[in-house]
Structure formats: structure tokens, C-alpha cells
Residue frames as qw, qx, qy, qz and C-alpha x, y, z in Angstrom:
[[0.580, 0.702, -0.022, 0.414, 13.88, -3.54, 0.82],
 [0.641, -0.371, -0.154, 0.654, 17.14, -2.32, 2.16],
 [0.132, 0.974, 0.149, 0.106, 16.92, 1.47, 2.16],
 [0.512, 0.410, -0.250, 0.712, 20.01, 3.67, 1.98],
 [0.303, -0.314, -0.465, 0.771, 20.83, 5.96, 4.92],
 [0.125, 0.005, -0.166, -0.978, 19.09, 8.73, 3.01],
 [0.504, -0.301, -0.637, -0.500, 15.92, 6.64, 2.57],
 [0.527, -0.388, -0.686, 0.317, 15.90, 5.64, 6.26],
 [0.198, -0.156, -0.290, 0.923, 16.33, 9.29, 7.31],
 [0.352, 0.024, -0.114, -0.929, 12.98, 10.25, 5.73],
 [0.223, -0.207, -0.943, -0.134, 11.02, 7.06, 6.36],
 [0.050, 0.423, 0.612, -0.667, 8.78, 9.04, 8.73],
 [0.331, 0.443, -0.100, -0.827, 7.41, 10.73, 5.61],
 [0.124, 0.028, 0.938, 0.322, 6.47, 7.47, 3.82],
 [0.206, 0.604, 0.736, -0.225, 2.74, 8.06, 4.27],
 [0.150, 0.771, 0.015, -0.619, 3.08, 11.57, 2.81],
 [0.009, -0.435, 0.705, 0.561, 5.15, 10.41, -0.11],
 [0.167, 0.188, 0.951, 0.177, 2.90, 7.42, -0.89],
 [0.225, 0.706, 0.558, -0.372, -0.24, 9.56, -0.67],
 [0.129, 0.722, -0.223, -0.642, 1.28, 12.22, -2.98],
 [0.029, -0.234, 0.842, 0.485, 2.30, 9.55, -5.58],
 [0.208, 0.401, 0.891, -0.050, -1.14, 7.94, -5.42],
 [0.192, 0.814, 0.350, -0.422, -2.68, 11.34, -6.00],
 [0.636, 0.462, 0.278, 0.552, -0.16, 11.99, -8.85],
 [0.185, -0.955, -0.074, 0.221, 0.90, 15.17, -7.11],
 [0.576, 0.708, -0.213, 0.349, 3.73, 17.16, -8.66],
 [0.655, 0.104, -0.432, 0.611, 7.11, 17.63, -7.01],
 [0.032, -0.396, 0.213, -0.892, 6.31, 21.05, -5.52],
 [0.700, -0.417, -0.138, -0.564, 3.10, 19.69, -3.91],
 [0.865, -0.124, -0.439, 0.210, 4.99, 16.68, -2.50],
 [0.477, 0.136, -0.406, 0.767, 7.60, 18.91, -0.86],
 [0.314, -0.445, 0.090, -0.834, 4.95, 21.24, 0.53],
 [0.839, -0.372, -0.248, -0.309, 3.31, 18.21, 2.16],
 [0.786, -0.029, -0.423, 0.449, 6.62, 16.98, 3.55],
 [0.171, 0.339, -0.282, 0.881, 7.44, 20.46, 4.91],
 [0.569, -0.457, -0.066, -0.680, 3.99, 20.65, 6.51],
 [0.906, -0.272, -0.324, -0.023, 4.48, 17.24, 8.12],
 [0.605, 0.135, -0.389, 0.681, 8.00, 18.23, 9.37],
 [0.123, -0.413, 0.166, -0.887, 6.54, 21.39, 10.86],
 [0.757, -0.414, -0.192, -0.469, 3.72, 19.41, 12.49],
 [0.893, -0.173, -0.335, 0.244, 6.30, 17.02, 14.00],
 [0.308, -0.935, 0.173, 0.012, 8.49, 19.92, 15.04],
 [0.784, -0.254, 0.408, 0.392, 11.48, 18.28, 13.34],
 [0.134, 0.698, -0.412, -0.570, 13.94, 19.62, 10.76],
 [0.898, 0.423, -0.033, -0.117, 14.02, 17.92, 7.34],
 [0.787, -0.341, 0.341, 0.384, 17.24, 15.81, 7.18],
 [0.063, -0.693, 0.418, 0.584, 20.07, 17.07, 5.04],
 [0.088, -0.163, 0.872, 0.454, 19.90, 14.11, 2.64],
 [0.499, 0.391, 0.572, -0.521, 16.13, 14.35, 2.31],
 [0.510, 0.556, -0.286, -0.591, 16.16, 14.94, -1.41],
 [0.290, 0.329, -0.882, -0.172, 17.84, 11.61, -2.10],
 [0.157, 0.085, 0.913, -0.367, 15.77, 9.76, 0.51],
 [0.519, 0.436, 0.315, -0.664, 12.48, 11.19, -0.77],
 [0.502, 0.489, -0.517, -0.491, 13.39, 10.15, -4.28],
 [0.119, 0.166, -0.978, 0.047, 14.04, 6.62, -3.06],
 [0.294, 0.287, 0.761, -0.502, 10.64, 6.48, -1.34],
 [0.522, 0.505, -0.030, -0.686, 8.92, 8.10, -4.28],
 [0.356, 0.351, -0.786, -0.363, 10.36, 5.39, -6.54],
 [0.036, 0.080, 0.971, -0.223, 8.92, 2.68, -4.27],
 [0.369, 0.444, 0.497, -0.648, 5.55, 4.39, -4.17],
 [0.485, 0.480, -0.359, -0.637, 5.46, 4.65, -7.94],
 [0.214, 0.194, -0.948, -0.132, 6.30, 0.95, -8.13],
 [0.191, 0.268, 0.847, -0.417, 3.37, 0.16, -5.84],
 [0.462, 0.520, 0.120, -0.709, 0.99, 2.38, -7.89],
 [0.434, 0.435, -0.617, -0.491, 2.09, 0.68, -11.12],
 [0.098, 0.053, -0.992, 0.053, 1.96, -2.87, -9.65],
 [0.319, 0.341, 0.674, -0.572, -1.49, -2.20, -8.27],
 [0.502, 0.521, -0.145, -0.676, -2.67, -0.95, -11.66],
 [0.327, 0.298, -0.850, -0.284, -1.27, -4.09, -13.29],
 [0.071, 0.119, 0.941, -0.310, -3.02, -6.32, -10.70],
 [0.387, 0.451, 0.463, -0.658, -6.36, -4.46, -10.97],
 [0.512, 0.522, -0.308, -0.608, -6.22, -4.64, -14.79],
 [0.094, 0.273, -0.945, -0.157, -5.59, -8.37, -14.85],
 [0.724, -0.130, -0.457, -0.500, -8.13, -11.08, -15.54],
 [0.728, -0.479, 0.321, -0.371, -9.08, -13.28, -12.59],
 [0.995, 0.068, 0.052, 0.043, -7.52, -16.36, -14.21],
 [0.460, 0.748, -0.357, 0.319, -4.13, -14.64, -14.60],
 [0.803, -0.250, -0.356, 0.406, -1.34, -16.02, -12.42],
 [0.307, -0.942, 0.040, 0.133, 0.09, -13.57, -9.84],
 [0.747, 0.405, -0.086, 0.519, 3.37, -12.20, -11.10],
 [0.508, -0.333, -0.198, 0.769, 6.13, -9.98, -9.62],
 [0.095, 0.282, 0.279, 0.913, 4.89, -7.12, -11.89],
 [0.425, -0.627, -0.459, -0.464, 1.68, -7.07, -9.85],
 [0.698, -0.584, -0.330, 0.252, 3.44, -6.74, -6.50],
 [0.132, 0.879, -0.209, 0.408, 4.95, -3.50, -5.24],
 [0.681, -0.023, -0.519, 0.516, 7.65, -3.31, -2.63],
 [0.413, -0.885, -0.187, -0.104, 7.23, -1.64, 0.72],
 [0.182, 0.757, -0.475, 0.410, 10.11, 0.31, 2.33],
 [0.489, -0.488, 0.597, -0.409, 9.66, -1.99, 5.29],
 [0.934, 0.165, -0.209, -0.238, 9.61, -5.23, 3.32],
 [0.788, -0.421, 0.427, 0.140, 11.68, -8.19, 4.47],
 [0.086, -0.530, 0.703, 0.465, 14.72, -9.29, 2.42],
 [0.683, 0.287, -0.396, -0.543, 13.81, -11.13, -0.72],
 [0.363, 0.162, -0.913, 0.087, 15.32, -14.39, 0.59],
 [0.178, 0.118, 0.749, -0.627, 12.96, -14.19, 3.63],
 [0.585, 0.289, 0.024, -0.757, 9.98, -13.35, 1.41],
 [0.545, 0.281, -0.718, -0.328, 10.67, -16.50, -0.61],
 [0.164, 0.046, -0.930, 0.325, 10.49, -18.67, 2.50],
 [0.026, 0.537, 0.760, -0.366, 7.17, -17.25, 3.70],
 [0.095, 0.268, 0.395, 0.874, 5.52, -15.12, 1.02],
 [0.021, -0.646, -0.632, 0.427, 3.06, -12.52, 2.31],
 [0.156, 0.507, 0.356, 0.769, 1.18, -9.63, 0.85],
 [0.010, -0.459, -0.449, 0.766, -0.07, -6.43, 2.45],
 [0.105, 0.466, 0.643, 0.599, -3.15, -5.35, 0.59],
 [0.071, 0.305, 0.307, -0.899, -4.70, -1.91, 1.07],
 [0.011, 0.420, 0.778, 0.467, -8.24, -1.41, -0.04],
 [0.277, -0.024, 0.167, -0.946, -11.13, 0.98, 0.09],
 [0.072, -0.350, -0.933, -0.040, -14.57, -0.29, 0.99],
 [0.376, -0.426, -0.211, -0.795, -18.04, 1.13, 0.89],
 [0.216, -0.098, -0.835, 0.497, -19.00, 0.69, 4.57],
 [0.455, -0.519, -0.283, -0.666, -22.47, 0.79, 6.03],
 [0.010, -0.199, 0.756, -0.624, -22.77, 0.88, 9.81],
 [0.044, -0.362, -0.917, 0.163, -25.67, -0.50, 11.85],
 [0.165, 0.601, 0.349, -0.700, -27.42, 2.91, 11.72],
 [0.605, 0.636, 0.466, 0.113, -27.34, 2.74, 7.91],
 [0.034, 0.922, -0.210, -0.323, -24.69, 5.43, 7.43],
 [0.895, 0.297, 0.175, 0.283, -22.59, 4.76, 4.41],
 [0.101, -0.898, 0.352, 0.242, -18.96, 5.96, 4.02],
 [0.818, 0.462, -0.287, 0.186, -15.84, 5.02, 2.12],
 [0.530, -0.771, 0.353, -0.021, -13.01, 3.85, 4.36],
 [0.499, 0.605, -0.618, 0.051, -9.47, 2.59, 3.93],
 [0.885, -0.374, 0.249, -0.123, -8.35, -0.77, 5.29],
 [0.298, 0.623, -0.723, -0.037, -5.21, -2.93, 5.19],
 [0.936, -0.208, 0.201, -0.202, -4.92, -6.70, 5.53],
 [0.104, -0.567, 0.802, 0.158, -2.13, -9.25, 5.43],
 [0.927, 0.213, 0.058, -0.302, -2.36, -12.39, 3.31],
 [0.500, -0.369, 0.735, 0.270, -0.13, -15.43, 2.88],
 [0.673, 0.542, -0.233, -0.447, 0.28, -16.40, -0.77],
 [0.796, -0.100, 0.585, 0.119, 1.05, -19.67, -2.42],
 [0.120, -0.342, 0.651, 0.667, 3.01, -20.28, -5.61],
 [0.027, 0.232, 0.842, 0.487, 0.73, -20.32, -8.65],
 [0.123, 0.611, 0.594, -0.509, -2.07, -18.23, -7.06],
 [0.251, 0.515, 0.527, 0.627, -4.21, -16.37, -9.48],
 [0.063, -0.225, 0.057, -0.971, -5.48, -12.79, -9.35],
 [0.617, -0.365, -0.413, -0.561, -8.95, -14.21, -8.79],
 [0.729, -0.300, -0.567, 0.239, -7.78, -16.26, -5.79],
 [0.318, -0.006, -0.332, 0.888, -6.22, -13.18, -4.26],
 [0.309, -0.277, -0.157, -0.896, -9.44, -11.19, -4.86],
 [0.709, -0.377, -0.514, -0.302, -11.55, -13.96, -3.34],
 [0.633, -0.209, -0.542, 0.512, -9.30, -14.21, -0.32],
 [0.094, 0.103, -0.166, 0.976, -9.50, -10.47, 0.15],
 [0.500, -0.353, -0.316, -0.725, -13.31, -10.56, -0.08],
 [0.751, -0.338, -0.567, 0.041, -13.40, -13.35, 2.53],
 [0.485, -0.102, -0.411, 0.765, -11.04, -11.47, 4.79],
 [0.117, -0.210, -0.025, -0.970, -13.02, -8.24, 4.37],
 [0.629, -0.418, -0.488, -0.437, -16.23, -10.10, 5.24],
 [0.696, -0.331, -0.523, 0.365, -14.59, -11.22, 8.49],
 [0.257, 0.030, -0.209, 0.943, -13.35, -7.69, 9.22],
 [0.325, -0.365, -0.258, -0.833, -16.81, -6.27, 8.63],
 [0.704, -0.451, -0.533, -0.129, -18.31, -8.78, 11.11],
 [0.590, -0.239, -0.426, 0.642, -15.70, -7.83, 13.74],
 [0.113, 0.024, -0.082, 0.990, -16.36, -4.10, 13.25],
 [0.195, 0.530, 0.712, -0.418, -20.16, -4.54, 13.13],
 [0.311, 0.595, -0.139, -0.728, -20.55, -3.03, 9.65],
 [0.795, 0.349, 0.487, 0.094, -21.21, -4.33, 6.15],
 [0.221, -0.454, 0.472, 0.723, -18.87, -3.78, 3.21],
 [0.686, 0.652, 0.159, -0.281, -20.09, -3.01, -0.29],
 [0.752, 0.619, -0.134, 0.183, -17.68, -2.62, -3.17],
 [0.671, -0.569, 0.245, 0.407, -13.95, -3.21, -2.48],
 [0.550, 0.814, -0.139, 0.126, -11.29, -1.44, -4.48],
 [0.830, -0.238, 0.001, 0.504, -7.63, -2.57, -4.08],
 [0.093, 0.993, -0.066, 0.039, -5.50, 0.57, -3.64],
 [0.060, 0.765, -0.636, 0.083, -2.17, -1.09, -2.91],
 [0.996, -0.082, 0.005, -0.042, -0.61, -4.52, -3.07],
 [0.148, 0.793, -0.567, 0.165, 2.93, -5.06, -1.75],
 [0.825, 0.006, -0.520, 0.219, 5.28, -7.85, -0.75],
 [0.359, -0.798, 0.292, -0.385, 6.24, -7.70, 2.91]]
């Protein structure tokens, strides 16, 4: 997505904004988190931050809604644009059409070799093909997660998709 100058000026706060939207935080809580991050970074908040944060917040809401649509869809349902959010760092739509990719964030119940179980967040990239179904994306994620677990020396239990975006 092509961000405005205001959006680019606050891109460093994308993680804060996205987390706040995912948690359904109110505006005051979001700005407290942004202020805390700015203080941690030792940087002033840009003058056009209000406009930029609103732009990022809109993208984050789109991701949250798209993910909910994807997660609520039957496995046989064809993948649609309504199921795919847009990242602030996404390529131009023309480029996405030539080589479609998804970035999928997910939580996994992870058990390490010592038997300690935790919930952890992961992200993976996936090429998509026209006509793919929700079930095919889920199956590909499960396969990818299995490979990740092997590389990390852990085992994954339940997977929960927390974000699905075009990149």
C-alpha cells in the first residue's frame, strides 16, 4: 500500500497500532501506547501523527476484519479479497497480481523437548494460486508450521491464525 507522508512518518509505531487494534483498545489506550513507545525510542511524535496513526489504524482494522472473515469461512470456500488484509509494507497491487504472496501470522501451542508448553506467535510467507480455497491455505500453513517446529526442535499443537495479509 502506498502510505501518505503522514502514514510513513509513524510507520515505526505499526506494531503498537496493530496490537492495539487486535486487542480492541480504545483511542486513549492506543495513544498511551504510542507515547510510551516514543519515549522508549527517545523520539518525538511527528507533527502529522494523528493522520498517520489513523491511516495505520484503518489498515489494522482491515486486517482484523479480513482475518475474522477467513477464520469464519468453510474450508471449501474460495479465497477472496475480503479474507486478505493489507499490510502497510505491501507491494503495489500490480506487483501482487504477478506474484501473489500472503504473510500469515499465527499462534501455536508449542511444546519443547523438555515438555514445557507455551503459546507463541509466528509468521510465515506463502505463495498463493488463483482459485485456492481456505482449506488449502490452512493445510499449507499446517505443513509449513510442521517444518518450522522441526527446525526449532519443538512440537506444535493447535494453530490459530491471527493475521492474514497480502504482501
